[in-house]
C-alpha positions in Angstrom: 78.0 63.1 183.0 74.6 62.9 184.4 72.3 65.8 184.1 71.2 67.6 187.2 67.5 66.6 186.8 68.5 63.0 186.8 70.3 63.3 190.1 67.5 65.5 191.6 64.8 63.1 190.5 66.7 60.1 191.9 67.4 61.9 195.2 63.8 63.1 195.5 62.4 59.6 194.7 64.6 58.1 197.4 63.7 60.8 199.9 60.0 60.4 199.2 60.3 56.6 199.6 61.9 56.9 203.0 59.3 59.5 204.1 56.5 57.3 202.9 57.9 54.3 204.7 58.1 56.5 207.9 54.5 57.5 207.4 53.4 53.9 207.1 55.4 53.0 210.2 53.8 55.8 212.1 50.3 54.7 211.0 51.0 51.1 212.1 51.2 52.2 215.7 47.4 52.2 215.8 47.5 48.5 216.5 48.4 49.3 220.1 45.2 50.1 221.9 44.5 51.6 225.3 43.7 48.3 227.0 47.4 47.6 227.7 50.1 45.3 226.3 49.3 42.0 224.6 51.1 39.8 222.2 48.3 40.0 219.7 49.0 43.8 219.5 52.7 43.0 218.8 51.7 40.6 216.0 49.3 43.2 214.6 52.0 45.8 214.7 54.4 43.4 212.8 51.7 42.6 210.2 51.0 46.3 209.8 54.7 46.9 209.0 54.9 44.4 206.1 54.2 47.3 203.6 56.8 49.4 205.3 59.4 46.6 204.9 58.4 46.2 201.2 58.7 50.0 200.6 62.1 50.1 202.3 63.4 47.1 200.4 62.1 48.6 197.1 63.7 52.0 197.9 67.0 50.3 198.5 66.9 48.4 195.2 65.5 51.4 193.3 68.4 53.6 194.4 70.6 52.1 191.7 68.0 50.4 189.4 65.5 53.1 188.5 63.4 50.9 186.2 62.9 48.4 188.9 61.9 51.3 191.2 59.4 52.7 188.6 57.7 49.4 188.0 57.8 48.4 191.7 56.3 51.6 193.0 53.7 51.5 190.3 52.7 47.9 191.4 52.6 49.1 195.0 50.3 52.0 194.0 48.0 49.6 192.1 47.9 47.2 195.0 47.0 50.1 197.4 44.3 51.2 195.0 42.8 47.7 194.8 43.0 47.2 198.6 41.9 50.7 199.7 39.9 51.7 196.7 36.6 51.0 198.4 37.0 53.8 200.9 35.3 57.0 200.0 37.9 59.4 201.4 39.7 61.1 198.5 42.5 62.5 200.7 43.3 59.1 202.2 43.3 57.5 198.8 45.6 60.1 197.3 48.0 59.9 200.2 48.3 56.1 200.2 48.2 55.6 196.4 49.4 59.0 195.1 52.8 59.0 196.7 53.9 55.7 195.2 52.7 56.9 191.8 54.8 60.1 192.2 57.8 58.1 193.2 57.3 55.8 190.2 57.2 58.9 187.9 60.4 60.2 189.5 62.2 56.9 188.9 61.0 56.9 185.3 62.5 60.4 184.8 65.8 59.2 186.4 65.8 56.1 184.2 65.1 57.9 181.0 67.7 60.5 181.8 70.3 57.9 182.6 69.4 55.9 179.5 69.8 59.0 177.4 73.2 59.9 178.9 74.5 56.4 178.4 73.8 56.3 174.7 
């Protein structure tokens, strides 16, 4: 039987993943300006949503494979640090890179707990 902390960390990691994807989706709406509708804005919106699709796909896979989730979200955090690390705003950097690190830690906890229960 799985411990309660394994279930809680798994549920919290999945919930945070979905909330983070929703935040990225919300932030991608900045591609639509005030000058009206154009197809370049739609293309920009779709390009801005590539990280959202990656996060959602990773969350779906990580729901049952916690080690994949831990490694995947750690890679996402490192990529965000590399891409956005030149900005000087600490809060933006922590929001964009800190959340995937927290999700990776939660998946590690779930993986170690499940591994311990299986043996």
